[in-house]
C-alpha positions as CSV (number, residue, x, y, z in Angstrom):
1,M,-11.6,19.1,-25.8
2,P,-11.0,20.1,-22.2
3,L,-13.8,20.1,-19.6
4,M,-14.8,23.7,-19.0
5,P,-18.0,25.7,-19.1
6,K,-19.3,26.9,-22.5
7,R,-19.7,30.4,-21.2
8,V,-19.5,32.1,-17.8
9,K,-21.0,35.3,-16.3
10,H,-17.6,36.4,-14.8
11,R,-14.2,35.4,-16.2
12,K,-12.4,35.6,-12.9
13,Q,-13.5,34.4,-9.5
14,F,-12.4,34.7,-5.9
15,K,-10.6,31.8,-4.3
16,G,-13.6,30.9,-2.2
17,N,-14.2,29.1,1.1
18,R,-13.3,25.4,1.2
19,S,-14.6,24.6,4.7
20,G,-17.4,22.2,5.6
21,H,-18.5,18.9,4.1
22,A,-20.4,18.1,0.9
23,T,-24.2,18.3,1.4
24,S,-25.3,17.4,-2.1
25,G,-23.8,14.6,-4.2
26,A,-22.7,12.6,-1.2
27,E,-24.6,9.4,-2.1
28,L,-24.5,7.1,-5.1
29,A,-27.1,8.2,-7.6
30,Y,-26.4,6.1,-10.8
31,G,-23.9,3.2,-10.5
32,E,-23.2,0.4,-8.1
33,Y,-19.7,1.5,-7.2
34,G,-18.3,5.0,-6.6
35,L,-15.2,6.9,-5.5
36,K,-15.9,9.3,-2.6
37,A,-13.6,12.1,-1.5
38,L,-12.2,12.0,2.0
39,S,-10.2,15.2,1.9
40,R,-10.8,18.7,0.4
41,G,-9.1,20.2,-2.6
42,W,-9.3,21.2,-6.3
43,L,-9.6,18.7,-9.2
44,T,-8.4,20.1,-12.5
45,N,-10.0,19.4,-15.8
46,T,-6.9,17.4,-16.8
47,Q,-7.1,15.2,-13.7
48,I,-10.7,14.4,-14.3
49,E,-10.0,13.6,-18.0
50,A,-7.1,11.3,-16.9
51,C,-9.4,9.4,-14.6
52,R,-12.0,9.1,-17.3
53,V,-9.4,7.6,-19.8
54,A,-8.0,5.2,-17.1
55,I,-11.4,3.9,-16.1
56,N,-12.7,3.4,-19.7
57,R,-9.4,1.7,-20.7
58,Y,-9.6,-0.8,-17.9
59,M,-13.4,-1.4,-18.4
60,K,-12.7,-1.9,-22.1
61,R,-15.8,0.2,-22.8
62,K,-18.1,-2.3,-21.1
63,G,-20.3,-0.9,-18.4
64,K,-21.0,2.7,-17.8
65,L,-19.1,5.6,-16.1
66,W,-20.7,8.7,-14.6
67,I,-18.6,11.7,-13.8
68,R,-20.2,13.5,-10.9
69,V,-18.0,16.6,-10.8
70,F,-17.5,19.4,-13.3
71,P,-14.7,22.0,-13.3
72,D,-16.6,25.3,-13.2
73,K,-14.1,27.5,-11.3
74,P,-11.4,29.4,-13.2
75,V,-7.9,29.6,-11.7
76,T,-5.9,32.6,-12.9
77,K,-2.1,32.9,-13.3
78,K,0.1,35.8,-14.2
79,P,2.6,35.3,-17.0
80,I,6.2,34.3,-16.3
81,E,8.7,37.2,-15.3
82,V,6.0,39.8,-14.8
83,R,6.3,42.2,-11.9
84,M,3.8,42.1,-9.1
85,G,0.7,44.3,-9.3
86,S,-1.1,45.5,-12.4
87,G,-4.2,43.4,-11.8
88,K,-5.2,39.8,-11.7
89,G,-3.8,37.3,-14.2
90,N,-5.7,35.6,-17.0
91,P,-7.7,32.3,-16.5
92,E,-5.2,29.5,-16.9
93,F,-7.2,26.3,-16.2
94,W,-10.5,25.2,-14.6
95,V,-11.0,23.3,-11.4
96,A,-13.9,21.5,-9.5
97,V,-14.0,22.4,-5.8
98,I,-14.1,19.1,-3.9
99,L,-15.4,18.9,-0.3
100,P,-15.1,15.7,1.9
101,G,-18.0,13.3,1.2
102,K,-18.5,14.3,-2.5
103,V,-18.9,11.3,-4.9
104,L,-16.5,11.9,-7.8
105,F,-17.1,8.9,-10.1
106,E,-19.6,6.1,-10.4
107,V,-19.3,2.8,-12.3
108,G,-22.0,0.3,-13.1
109,G,-22.6,-2.7,-15.3
110,V,-19.3,-4.4,-14.6
111,P,-18.2,-7.2,-12.3
112,D,-17.0,-6.4,-8.7
113,A,-13.3,-7.0,-9.4
114,V,-13.3,-4.8,-12.5
115,A,-15.1,-1.9,-10.8
116,R,-12.7,-2.0,-7.8
117,E,-9.6,-2.1,-10.0
118,C,-10.7,0.7,-12.4
119,L,-11.6,3.0,-9.5
120,R,-8.3,2.2,-7.8
121,L,-6.5,3.3,-11.0
122,A,-8.6,6.5,-11.0
123,D,-7.6,7.1,-7.4
124,T,-3.9,7.2,-8.3
125,K,-4.6,10.1,-10.8
126,L,-6.1,12.3,-8.1
127,G,-4.4,14.6,-5.6
128,I,-6.9,14.0,-2.8
129,R,-7.7,11.0,-0.6
130,T,-10.6,8.9,-1.7
131,R,-12.5,5.8,-0.6
132,L,-14.4,3.2,-2.7
133,I,-18.1,2.9,-1.8
134,T,-20.7,0.4,-2.9
135,R,-24.5,0.5,-3.1
136,D,-26.1,-1.5,-0.2
């Protein structure tokens, strides 16, 4: 089951403004280790799911994972070989808008080496630059 909203008020959205830095969700809230975004971009629902699977496989279901982002923005696409015009395409997939400073994933209840390695594996699945952060 892909990550997406159960229902939305409007099926299609504008592209939006991606400038600025994250104001909320920039600090660790649940776990001892986290993955923080350094660059801006979109994370698709499949990228988030791939990270979740990679982290849980490496932790072998010990500890706990918190996903701090949710894909709530629809991205539309026109069908293949369709002429330009005649309106906006249909929603194709969902993305989470990521600003620099946003905490993406948090891990807790596992040793230091395990947490660092599972977050490194998750980092390889993402299309943005990230940094590992720890609770002081």
